[in-house]
Legacy VTK file of the C-alpha trace (Angstrom):
# vtk DataFile Version 3.0
C-alpha trace
ASCII
DATASET POLYDATA
POINTS 677 float
-41.199 36.833 -4.004
-44.047 39.287 -2.972
-44.309 43.011 -3.919
-45.869 45.285 -1.986
-47.623 47.912 -3.787
-49.144 51.246 -1.648
-52.638 52.201 -3.402
-54.806 55.208 -1.619
-58.458 55.917 -1.465
-60.326 59.398 -0.219
-63.516 59.047 0.384
-64.579 62.554 -0.462
-67.592 63.934 -2.597
-67.825 67.503 -4.165
-69.994 68.758 -1.722
-67.690 68.001 1.154
-64.675 69.410 -0.789
-66.675 72.963 -1.232
-68.087 72.640 2.094
-64.394 72.387 3.242
-63.631 75.285 1.357
-66.295 77.622 2.435
-67.741 76.411 6.418
-65.937 77.472 9.267
-66.883 74.540 11.039
-64.017 71.401 11.710
-64.892 68.813 9.623
-63.885 65.433 10.078
-60.394 64.106 8.927
-60.064 62.901 5.404
-59.729 59.178 6.320
-56.937 57.467 4.549
-56.588 53.353 3.842
-53.721 51.439 2.956
-54.362 48.765 0.712
-51.872 45.898 -0.120
-51.927 44.634 -3.534
-50.694 40.909 -3.793
-48.884 40.112 -7.183
-48.334 36.192 -8.189
-45.570 34.523 -6.609
-43.514 33.356 -9.860
-42.532 29.612 -9.246
-38.976 28.746 -8.133
-37.099 27.678 -11.836
-37.431 24.154 -12.033
-34.579 22.000 -14.263
-36.168 18.737 -15.863
-34.685 15.694 -17.508
-35.314 11.973 -18.184
-32.835 9.682 -16.714
-32.856 6.075 -18.176
-31.010 3.010 -18.391
-28.137 1.751 -20.144
-29.704 -1.923 -21.691
-31.804 -4.691 -20.102
-28.806 -6.710 -18.646
-28.317 -3.698 -16.458
-29.677 -3.852 -12.526
-31.301 -1.499 -9.689
-32.839 -2.694 -6.312
-35.176 -5.453 -7.693
-34.494 -7.702 -9.575
-36.216 -10.072 -11.470
-34.119 -13.244 -14.069
-35.480 -14.856 -17.032
-34.456 -18.769 -17.757
-31.051 -17.259 -19.523
-30.266 -15.803 -16.159
-30.810 -11.923 -17.390
-32.135 -9.242 -15.366
-35.415 -8.373 -16.881
-37.026 -5.937 -14.493
-35.218 -2.616 -14.042
-36.758 0.289 -12.521
-36.671 3.715 -10.719
-38.203 4.331 -7.665
-40.102 7.443 -6.300
-37.677 9.296 -4.260
-34.382 7.981 -5.636
-31.761 10.697 -6.155
-28.849 11.519 -8.275
-26.063 14.245 -7.866
-25.071 16.205 -11.408
-21.720 17.620 -11.201
-20.248 20.360 -13.643
-18.289 23.747 -13.781
-17.200 23.134 -9.823
-20.815 22.995 -8.818
-23.202 20.409 -7.633
-26.973 20.081 -8.476
-28.863 17.015 -6.924
-32.033 15.416 -8.417
-34.890 14.092 -7.280
-38.045 11.610 -9.046
-41.093 11.088 -7.918
-41.917 8.269 -10.833
-40.907 5.285 -11.721
-40.069 2.900 -14.235
-37.161 2.263 -16.655
-36.989 5.962 -17.566
-38.538 8.708 -14.815
-38.463 12.543 -15.125
-36.177 14.100 -12.545
-36.323 17.918 -11.350
-33.847 20.037 -9.430
-34.075 23.395 -7.973
-30.661 24.489 -8.845
-28.757 25.183 -12.308
-25.147 24.384 -13.079
-22.717 26.312 -15.661
-23.081 25.527 -19.699
-20.783 22.847 -20.202
-19.987 18.955 -19.633
-21.517 16.894 -16.121
-20.987 13.987 -14.619
-24.149 12.298 -12.410
-23.732 9.562 -9.873
-26.581 7.304 -7.911
-26.893 7.578 -5.526
-26.363 10.791 -3.938
-25.676 9.035 -0.742
-22.310 7.575 -1.652
-21.641 10.873 -3.455
-18.177 12.996 -2.191
-16.611 15.730 -3.884
-16.520 17.426 -6.948
-15.334 17.139 -10.719
-12.952 19.837 -11.873
-13.719 20.093 -15.754
-11.300 19.989 -18.290
-8.151 18.562 -16.559
-9.063 15.060 -16.236
-9.547 14.821 -12.529
-11.309 11.981 -10.957
-15.021 11.949 -9.077
-14.074 10.285 -6.134
-17.120 8.668 -3.873
-17.164 5.640 -1.778
-18.585 3.067 -3.836
-18.287 -0.775 -3.186
-19.003 -1.168 0.512
-16.952 -4.707 2.040
-19.677 -4.858 4.264
-23.451 -5.224 2.725
-26.803 -6.098 3.630
-28.492 -8.861 2.203
-31.902 -8.158 -0.224
-33.575 -11.434 -0.935
-33.743 -11.242 -4.954
-31.917 -8.216 -4.884
-29.631 -5.375 -3.209
-29.975 -2.298 -1.355
-30.769 0.965 -2.884
-27.657 2.380 -2.124
-25.469 -0.200 -3.581
-26.570 -0.177 -7.344
-23.505 2.530 -8.082
-24.352 4.049 -11.338
-22.708 7.062 -13.366
-24.002 9.121 -16.480
-22.139 11.557 -18.638
-24.076 14.672 -20.529
-22.494 17.509 -22.751
-25.246 19.912 -20.690
-27.767 19.563 -17.940
-30.805 19.687 -19.856
-29.227 16.551 -21.368
-31.720 13.244 -20.728
-29.504 10.754 -19.186
-28.293 7.188 -19.533
-27.104 5.373 -16.159
-24.572 2.630 -16.456
-23.536 0.296 -13.608
-20.231 -0.148 -12.574
-20.240 -2.722 -10.556
-20.663 -6.860 -11.127
-22.804 -9.013 -8.933
-22.316 -12.630 -7.986
-25.898 -14.258 -7.564
-25.916 -17.715 -5.451
-28.564 -19.649 -3.339
-28.341 -21.724 -0.478
-29.695 -24.888 0.966
-28.633 -27.136 4.067
-30.120 -27.272 7.407
-27.489 -24.501 8.814
-29.000 -21.754 6.608
-30.995 -20.189 8.845
-28.314 -20.262 11.556
-25.556 -18.686 9.282
-24.500 -15.007 10.732
-23.044 -14.020 7.517
-21.498 -15.211 4.034
-17.578 -14.065 2.761
-17.134 -13.845 -0.876
-12.949 -13.518 -0.342
-11.188 -13.242 -4.439
-7.908 -13.042 -3.505
-7.871 -9.552 -5.135
-9.081 -5.985 -4.285
-12.862 -6.158 -4.966
-14.446 -3.354 -2.597
-13.521 -0.084 -1.044
-13.196 3.438 -1.857
-13.560 3.707 -6.320
-12.486 6.014 -8.980
-14.448 6.817 -11.948
-13.064 7.856 -15.442
-13.320 8.289 -19.012
-17.193 8.529 -18.297
-17.795 10.830 -21.777
-16.137 7.712 -24.177
-19.202 6.021 -25.903
-17.704 2.536 -25.100
-19.660 1.543 -22.352
-16.739 0.392 -20.322
-15.757 2.548 -17.482
-12.157 2.882 -16.350
-12.310 1.773 -12.458
-9.606 1.956 -9.697
-9.971 0.663 -6.093
-8.481 1.499 -2.687
-6.486 4.044 -4.380
-6.748 6.817 -1.995
-9.185 8.589 0.415
-8.271 6.376 3.626
-10.801 4.702 5.785
-13.615 7.338 5.848
-13.879 6.862 2.144
-13.959 2.575 2.760
-11.069 0.392 3.277
-10.472 -1.474 0.036
-10.224 -5.296 0.433
-9.966 -8.517 -0.915
-13.576 -9.849 0.345
-17.115 -8.275 0.854
-19.518 -9.800 3.363
-23.052 -10.466 3.187
-25.159 -9.707 6.387
-28.551 -11.451 6.712
-31.688 -9.427 5.657
-32.728 -6.753 8.187
-34.270 -8.209 11.310
-34.314 -11.547 9.928
-31.991 -14.234 9.045
-30.756 -15.972 5.548
-33.290 -18.803 4.018
-32.833 -21.651 1.635
-33.650 -21.102 -2.020
-33.647 -18.023 -1.778
-31.605 -15.297 -4.538
-28.770 -13.450 -2.396
-26.037 -11.155 -4.139
-22.924 -9.610 -3.742
-21.556 -6.346 -5.472
-17.917 -6.384 -6.629
-15.756 -4.607 -8.503
-15.390 -5.857 -12.250
-11.996 -7.673 -12.212
-10.378 -10.822 -13.116
-9.754 -13.463 -10.433
-7.901 -16.815 -10.052
-10.092 -18.862 -7.905
-12.327 -17.962 -4.813
-13.674 -18.864 -1.600
-16.901 -18.809 -0.006
-17.171 -18.810 3.786
-20.907 -19.617 5.528
-20.038 -18.384 9.059
-22.421 -19.618 12.160
-21.471 -18.616 15.750
-18.381 -18.998 17.404
-16.364 -18.416 14.343
-17.411 -22.009 13.296
-18.113 -21.514 9.028
-18.204 -24.093 6.137
-15.605 -23.550 3.259
-16.482 -23.189 -0.156
-13.203 -23.465 -2.619
-12.914 -22.865 -5.978
-9.850 -22.745 -8.290
-12.045 -21.455 -11.371
-10.651 -18.266 -12.822
-13.031 -15.755 -13.936
-13.571 -12.323 -15.401
-16.164 -10.296 -14.162
-17.499 -7.625 -16.096
-19.372 -4.376 -15.537
-23.093 -4.478 -15.225
-23.042 -8.510 -15.629
-24.589 -10.910 -12.611
-22.925 -14.042 -12.451
-24.815 -17.192 -11.105
-23.313 -19.325 -8.956
-26.566 -21.667 -8.416
-27.315 -23.716 -5.318
-24.649 -24.086 -2.385
-25.060 -26.743 -0.108
-23.187 -25.709 3.271
-24.094 -28.899 4.820
-26.199 -29.662 7.933
-23.774 -28.937 10.883
-20.905 -26.537 11.037
-17.288 -28.491 11.396
-15.421 -27.722 14.777
-13.799 -24.579 15.466
-11.323 -23.649 12.822
-9.776 -20.785 15.306
-7.558 -23.175 16.664
-3.889 -23.208 16.578
-1.794 -25.980 14.799
-0.625 -27.352 11.494
-2.004 -28.596 8.578
-1.297 -29.642 4.993
-2.953 -27.573 2.237
-1.074 -29.190 -0.252
0.898 -32.949 0.249
3.468 -34.024 -1.867
2.843 -36.843 -4.428
5.821 -36.995 -6.791
9.758 -37.356 -5.852
11.330 -39.357 -2.821
11.440 -36.682 -0.426
8.558 -33.475 0.181
9.933 -30.013 -0.958
8.596 -28.202 2.200
7.374 -24.549 1.991
6.211 -23.398 5.346
3.845 -20.565 5.982
3.380 -18.852 9.300
0.670 -16.727 11.194
2.614 -13.705 13.051
0.217 -11.136 14.836
-2.788 -13.135 14.202
-4.878 -13.078 17.418
-7.273 -16.813 18.109
-10.122 -15.031 16.728
-8.028 -14.252 13.353
-6.700 -17.551 12.548
-9.302 -18.244 10.074
-8.638 -14.902 8.584
-4.600 -16.253 8.385
-5.801 -19.427 7.008
-7.668 -18.132 3.833
-4.726 -15.699 3.409
-2.005 -18.413 3.693
-3.896 -20.726 1.285
-4.390 -17.757 -1.025
-0.601 -16.866 -1.187
0.247 -20.722 -2.005
-2.216 -20.901 -4.888
-0.721 -17.505 -6.074
2.862 -19.333 -5.939
1.779 -22.196 -7.543
0.341 -20.592 -10.773
3.825 -19.220 -11.498
6.580 -20.959 -13.424
8.270 -23.049 -12.749
6.509 -24.024 -9.088
2.886 -24.529 -11.424
4.547 -27.624 -13.460
6.428 -28.830 -10.208
3.578 -28.561 -8.013
3.507 -32.177 -7.038
6.737 -31.976 -5.313
5.750 -29.691 -2.797
4.006 -30.189 0.300
2.655 -27.028 1.979
2.108 -26.461 5.775
-0.059 -23.982 6.960
0.887 -22.873 10.555
-1.763 -20.968 12.488
0.307 -20.042 16.017
-1.365 -17.321 17.954
-0.243 -13.979 19.287
-1.793 -12.056 22.273
-1.963 -8.963 20.094
-2.772 -8.290 16.196
0.209 -6.573 13.903
3.654 -6.199 14.388
6.036 -3.940 16.472
7.492 -0.652 15.084
10.804 0.496 15.427
12.908 3.878 14.948
14.580 1.677 12.266
17.599 0.954 14.132
16.020 -2.181 16.549
14.548 -0.071 19.100
10.771 -0.314 19.682
8.691 2.559 19.595
5.410 0.650 19.846
5.112 -2.566 20.734
2.804 -5.592 20.079
2.969 -8.532 21.935
3.334 -11.461 19.160
4.382 -14.761 19.095
7.801 -14.237 16.957
8.308 -10.882 18.124
7.875 -9.557 14.471
8.779 -6.053 14.285
10.607 -3.081 11.059
10.356 0.872 11.087
8.035 2.609 9.582
10.056 3.764 6.289
13.351 1.025 7.255
12.491 -2.086 5.660
15.893 -3.665 5.936
14.878 -3.741 10.193
12.657 -6.155 9.357
13.447 -9.343 11.868
11.478 -11.779 13.920
13.188 -13.444 17.140
14.695 -16.620 15.274
15.457 -18.329 17.952
11.597 -18.586 18.807
10.491 -19.154 15.276
13.215 -22.104 14.722
12.457 -23.520 18.172
8.696 -24.007 16.982
9.438 -25.375 13.491
11.783 -28.007 15.386
9.027 -28.718 17.973
6.307 -29.584 14.806
8.720 -31.446 12.868
8.673 -29.528 10.036
11.729 -27.380 9.895
14.852 -25.542 12.239
18.159 -24.293 11.979
19.433 -27.413 9.514
16.462 -28.335 7.562
16.223 -26.990 3.461
12.128 -26.350 4.463
11.686 -22.684 3.272
9.556 -20.661 5.495
7.473 -17.963 5.343
6.212 -15.348 8.428
3.349 -13.875 7.148
2.371 -10.769 8.872
-0.779 -9.268 9.816
-0.055 -5.623 9.574
-0.935 -3.465 6.829
2.360 -1.848 6.487
4.610 -2.217 3.573
7.532 -4.421 3.532
9.528 -7.596 2.956
12.575 -9.349 3.538
14.625 -13.118 3.622
17.290 -14.073 6.194
18.892 -16.508 4.348
22.077 -18.270 3.795
24.066 -19.778 0.809
23.338 -22.863 1.443
19.441 -22.834 1.718
19.065 -24.385 5.386
17.225 -22.808 7.535
15.767 -19.755 5.673
13.022 -17.692 6.228
11.221 -14.846 4.520
8.596 -12.132 6.294
5.837 -9.969 4.349
3.261 -8.376 5.709
-0.123 -8.358 4.210
0.139 -4.837 2.849
-3.080 -2.493 2.729
-5.255 -5.397 3.452
-4.453 -7.130 0.036
-4.740 -3.915 -2.160
-3.174 -3.540 -5.165
0.603 -2.192 -5.261
3.053 -1.196 -7.910
6.717 -1.617 -8.399
8.875 0.281 -10.909
11.629 -0.592 -13.613
14.664 1.598 -12.246
14.437 4.927 -14.253
18.578 4.921 -15.386
20.476 2.136 -16.502
23.723 1.240 -18.087
23.880 2.264 -21.971
26.167 -0.116 -22.944
25.605 -3.269 -21.241
28.096 -5.062 -22.647
31.400 -2.402 -21.498
32.801 -3.120 -18.472
32.682 0.328 -16.671
34.987 1.562 -13.842
33.930 4.147 -11.694
35.365 6.770 -13.634
34.345 5.699 -16.852
30.726 4.695 -17.332
27.408 6.146 -19.100
24.073 5.920 -18.388
20.994 6.466 -20.175
17.070 7.339 -18.922
14.711 4.474 -19.379
11.973 6.138 -21.629
8.131 5.840 -21.518
8.079 4.252 -24.310
10.250 1.574 -22.909
8.482 0.918 -20.322
5.063 0.417 -22.168
6.025 -1.465 -24.936
9.239 -3.475 -23.737
9.523 -3.826 -19.844
5.743 -3.198 -18.876
4.905 -2.404 -15.242
4.512 -4.632 -12.693
0.976 -4.410 -10.723
0.071 -6.844 -8.020
-0.290 -7.170 -3.723
1.716 -8.198 -0.853
1.666 -11.645 -2.711
3.840 -10.558 -5.162
6.351 -9.579 -2.075
5.878 -12.865 -0.969
6.841 -14.236 -4.281
10.246 -12.185 -4.352
11.217 -13.130 -1.073
10.094 -16.461 -0.353
10.388 -17.974 -3.922
13.293 -15.757 -4.903
15.423 -15.252 -2.151
14.696 -17.945 0.429
13.926 -20.881 -2.215
16.039 -20.049 -5.271
18.779 -18.346 -3.166
18.915 -15.285 -5.834
20.238 -12.006 -4.923
17.928 -9.039 -6.181
18.462 -7.633 -9.509
17.578 -4.318 -9.216
20.515 -1.432 -8.953
20.863 1.962 -7.183
21.883 4.699 -9.539
25.280 5.023 -10.500
26.695 2.101 -7.926
29.540 -0.273 -8.651
30.717 -3.557 -6.670
32.007 -6.861 -7.107
30.613 -7.300 -3.451
27.592 -7.328 -0.875
26.760 -10.808 -1.552
28.352 -14.449 -1.076
29.538 -16.179 -4.300
27.002 -18.496 -3.615
24.276 -16.403 -4.381
25.584 -14.174 -7.276
26.552 -17.761 -9.086
22.675 -18.278 -9.167
21.233 -15.313 -11.315
23.692 -12.673 -11.184
27.462 -13.110 -13.255
30.147 -10.859 -12.598
32.208 -11.979 -16.000
30.772 -11.242 -19.366
32.306 -14.540 -20.326
31.541 -16.934 -17.441
27.732 -16.231 -16.961
25.844 -19.794 -16.104
23.102 -19.515 -18.726
25.850 -18.989 -21.302
24.565 -22.084 -22.987
21.260 -20.671 -23.274
22.729 -17.499 -25.228
24.579 -20.202 -27.444
21.578 -22.193 -28.081
19.544 -19.468 -28.267
18.517 -19.549 -32.134
17.055 -22.932 -31.119
15.202 -21.714 -28.332
13.586 -18.970 -30.409
12.403 -22.059 -32.561
10.485 -23.486 -29.814
9.286 -20.296 -28.789
9.899 -16.194 -29.804
10.062 -15.166 -26.300
13.675 -16.636 -25.650
14.735 -14.191 -27.773
14.491 -12.303 -24.277
18.032 -14.255 -22.808
21.040 -12.208 -22.691
23.612 -10.378 -20.752
22.133 -7.242 -18.898
24.396 -4.891 -16.709
23.020 -4.396 -13.361
21.608 -6.130 -10.528
22.730 -7.221 -6.956
21.638 -3.081 -6.071
24.668 -2.256 -8.326
24.167 -0.564 -11.816
27.798 -1.874 -13.048
30.178 -5.073 -12.603
26.736 -7.654 -12.745
24.992 -9.089 -15.128
21.481 -10.883 -15.228
19.899 -12.913 -17.593
17.179 -10.927 -18.786
16.180 -7.545 -19.132
12.987 -7.420 -16.118
11.970 -10.390 -13.975
10.518 -10.745 -10.313
13.395 -10.222 -8.727
13.394 -6.554 -10.038
9.796 -5.808 -9.639
8.147 -8.616 -8.035
6.067 -9.479 -11.000
4.641 -13.230 -11.195
7.730 -13.933 -13.611
10.796 -15.343 -13.256
13.512 -15.085 -16.162
14.351 -18.174 -18.053
17.673 -19.027 -16.416
15.880 -18.576 -13.207
13.311 -20.827 -13.662
15.734 -23.557 -14.747
18.012 -22.907 -11.681
14.810 -23.054 -9.183
13.705 -26.230 -11.299
17.095 -27.940 -10.648
16.644 -27.056 -6.475
12.747 -28.549 -6.516
14.489 -31.740 -8.135
17.699 -32.084 -6.159
15.694 -31.979 -2.930
13.030 -34.290 -4.219
15.625 -36.386 -4.945
14.653 -36.955 -8.279
17.672 -36.622 -10.002
19.451 -34.094 -11.948
18.045 -31.570 -14.616
17.240 -32.574 -17.769
18.010 -29.637 -20.753
15.387 -31.312 -23.362
12.821 -31.931 -20.721
13.212 -28.534 -18.933
12.315 -26.668 -22.172
9.657 -29.180 -23.172
7.766 -28.343 -20.186
8.622 -24.534 -19.424
6.579 -21.659 -20.236
8.166 -18.535 -20.957
5.337 -15.748 -20.377
5.559 -12.924 -18.683
1.708 -11.847 -17.756
2.997 -8.317 -17.438
4.361 -7.964 -20.892
2.650 -11.175 -22.625
-0.923 -10.967 -21.251
-3.434 -8.063 -22.024
-4.398 -5.942 -19.421
-7.788 -5.570 -18.776
-9.087 -2.346 -20.630
-11.753 -1.276 -17.986
-9.421 -1.688 -14.958
-7.308 1.499 -14.367
-3.992 1.371 -12.594
-3.794 5.137 -12.270
-2.745 5.745 -8.648
-1.731 2.459 -7.190
0.944 3.288 -5.280
4.373 2.674 -6.483
6.364 1.071 -3.694
10.162 0.888 -3.027
12.330 -2.107 -3.689
12.639 -4.443 -0.193
15.778 -4.764 1.250
18.499 -6.910 -0.120
18.489 -10.426 1.994
20.121 -10.702 5.063
22.925 -13.193 4.813
23.636 -15.115 7.781
26.414 -17.991 8.115
26.578 -18.073 11.518
24.534 -21.722 11.721
27.021 -23.650 9.904
30.275 -21.806 10.469
LINES 1 678
677 0 1 2 3 4 5 6 7 8 9 10 11 12 13 14 15 16 17 18 19 20 21 22 23 24 25 26 27 28 29 30 31 32 33 34 35 36 37 38 39 40 41 42 43 44 45 46 47 48 49 50 51 52 53 54 55 56 57 58 59 60 61 62 63 64 65 66 67 68 69 70 71 72 73 74 75 76 77 78 79 80 81 82 83 84 85 86 87 88 89 90 91 92 93 94 95 96 97 98 99 100 101 102 103 104 105 106 107 108 109 110 111 112 113 114 115 116 117 118 119 120 121 122 123 124 125 126 127 128 129 130 131 132 133 134 135 136 137 138 139 140 141 142 143 144 145 146 147 148 149 150 151 152 153 154 155 156 157 158 159 160 161 162 163 164 165 166 167 168 169 170 171 172 173 174 175 176 177 178 179 180 181 182 183 184 185 186 187 188 189 190 191 192 193 194 195 196 197 198 199 200 201 202 203 204 205 206 207 208 209 210 211 212 213 214 215 216 217 218 219 220 221 222 223 224 225 226 227 228 229 230 231 232 233 234 235 236 237 238 239 240 241 242 243 244 245 246 247 248 249 250 251 252 253 254 255 256 257 258 259 260 261 262 263 264 265 266 267 268 269 270 271 272 273 274 275 276 277 278 279 280 281 282 283 284 285 286 287 288 289 290 291 292 293 294 295 296 297 298 299 300 301 302 303 304 305 306 307 308 309 310 311 312 313 314 315 316 317 318 319 320 321 322 323 324 325 326 327 328 329 330 331 332 333 334 335 336 337 338 339 340 341 342 343 344 345 346 347 348 349 350 351 352 353 354 355 356 357 358 359 360 361 362 363 364 365 366 367 368 369 370 371 372 373 374 375 376 377 378 379 380 381 382 383 384 385 386 387 388 389 390 391 392 393 394 395 396 397 398 399 400 401 402 403 404 405 406 407 408 409 410 411 412 413 414 415 416 417 418 419 420 421 422 423 424 425 426 427 428 429 430 431 432 433 434 435 436 437 438 439 440 441 442 443 444 445 446 447 448 449 450 451 452 453 454 455 456 457 458 459 460 461 462 463 464 465 466 467 468 469 470 471 472 473 474 475 476 477 478 479 480 481 482 483 484 485 486 487 488 489 490 491 492 493 494 495 496 497 498 499 500 501 502 503 504 505 506 507 508 509 510 511 512 513 514 515 516 517 518 519 520 521 522 523 524 525 526 527 528 529 530 531 532 533 534 535 536 537 538 539 540 541 542 543 544 545 546 547 548 549 550 551 552 553 554 555 556 557 558 559 560 561 562 563 564 565 566 567 568 569 570 571 572 573 574 575 576 577 578 579 580 581 582 583 584 585 586 587 588 589 590 591 592 593 594 595 596 597 598 599 600 601 602 603 604 605 606 607 608 609 610 611 612 613 614 615 616 617 618 619 620 621 622 623 624 625 626 627 628 629 630 631 632 633 634 635 636 637 638 639 640 641 642 643 644 645 646 647 648 649 650 651 652 653 654 655 656 657 658 659 660 661 662 663 664 665 666 667 668 669 670 671 672 673 674 675 676
């Protein structure tokens, strides 16, 4: 700011002053000059700090690897900018320096107190209120990334730092993982994109919390809220060729993804007209924050296979044991011709998930899994008003439909579905094959249409939220005394405590594949009834006796698993987890009047766990359908694994489940015996 000071210079001699008094003649006017005196302009305040990296394993845009695959070159570059938040305000810092640490400056000050910093500024949205545990959201990991040979794009290097005040120097920490690979083969330069599909959410909107802790781990959740504007959550990331160029052989390329655990993955190398090369791995991996994982050189071959976006049926798994294959059919609905390769990936991923869960895991060799690629004219599914009347029509092959909030209104045209299965020789009204219609729709839902003899059963399940994380809750109220038969006028209930949830029941999180497990394997294959209940409900009806008898008992003394209770001491000597077997009131949507064998299972909250009695019944059905004889008690327990991943396998501490949407239970199965009347 300039200060203008006015000064006056008077040009008069003493003689002129006397003359002015004594002379009569008119004198010349007094000359006055305005002088502007410039004060020095003070510099605007500049806030300075030094920012560096957490350690030598951290990564940025220019990556150099040593012989152990560690990153040995990490550097700031001129023009790098990050945003600092504190007290409800934001300050952007920029550097003209370079190196592993550099001086950053900002013209803006923040209030005293803790500050949260995010790099790069271009991916920063919103603000962090201090002191109330709120998150700072920002669009972190895009599902579409552009390759940088030997590195990653500068705006992909998502980093965070915490400081007690604006003047403190910063140490930035990365929040992502990397997959590094090279390609070989004659078709490398013809590849239009490379897709890494992990089968679980690895990209999209991100939130970070607990930044002030000394532990370098950062809790992250992806795809919780924010909508498409912040990046749609996906199970895959797509890598495009370097800008203005093509992919090349013997060059490092890198995917950026969230630090998560995965159970197998696929890589797809796409060329023209939808042709692609697929590389599949069943290896389980634990991706850690700020680490690089080298997949080495991947040979993509010398030519693309014939088009995969074609209709047809192929066997993904083939039975190698038993007299007759036990058949599961996974059927596309609402996928256009161009989306059939996407369906194949999702269906195969769903099959892999199913056969990671007991007893399907142990008895996998008895199964044949058919992937049915059926094209629709339009994507998605029709929307109804909840009472069967279509309000938004989609032209799909099997005419799938359901309401926005009415999951019991979910159905397909059975005649078209059964005719299709019969025409392919893989199922139909009179077939014991169990069918799943996988719908290319992001809405939530799931239902099973079945009968109590297990013929012509089919489940319907959409790919909810593009495979994003979902949660399901245990009922908040349950019978106070499991061993008392209550009438409608004589009952007591109790609240389920948070401590019980944390220590005994656990919280169920997963994806649409958990819904499919419940509907297809629980209802459709196991012919199980639901084991959840509505508050203060009574009944001894609502399901055919065939379903009720498989996993629920309407009598305290007539439970099918009574022999397990009688032999519980011996079973516990095999594995202490068998102590969970008992009599627990609630099931079949009723709080009172039915008993289940364990407190929680897949038939309550979709967890990847069937109770011991359910596993026994499922195994018996597998062997029966396969013509492999009767179930053997000793052999079953010799092969059985009672581990519940929710309660018995520690959850990774750097993944936060806060904010994951908790979904309602899907509707009870539709019981339809009209085929066999």
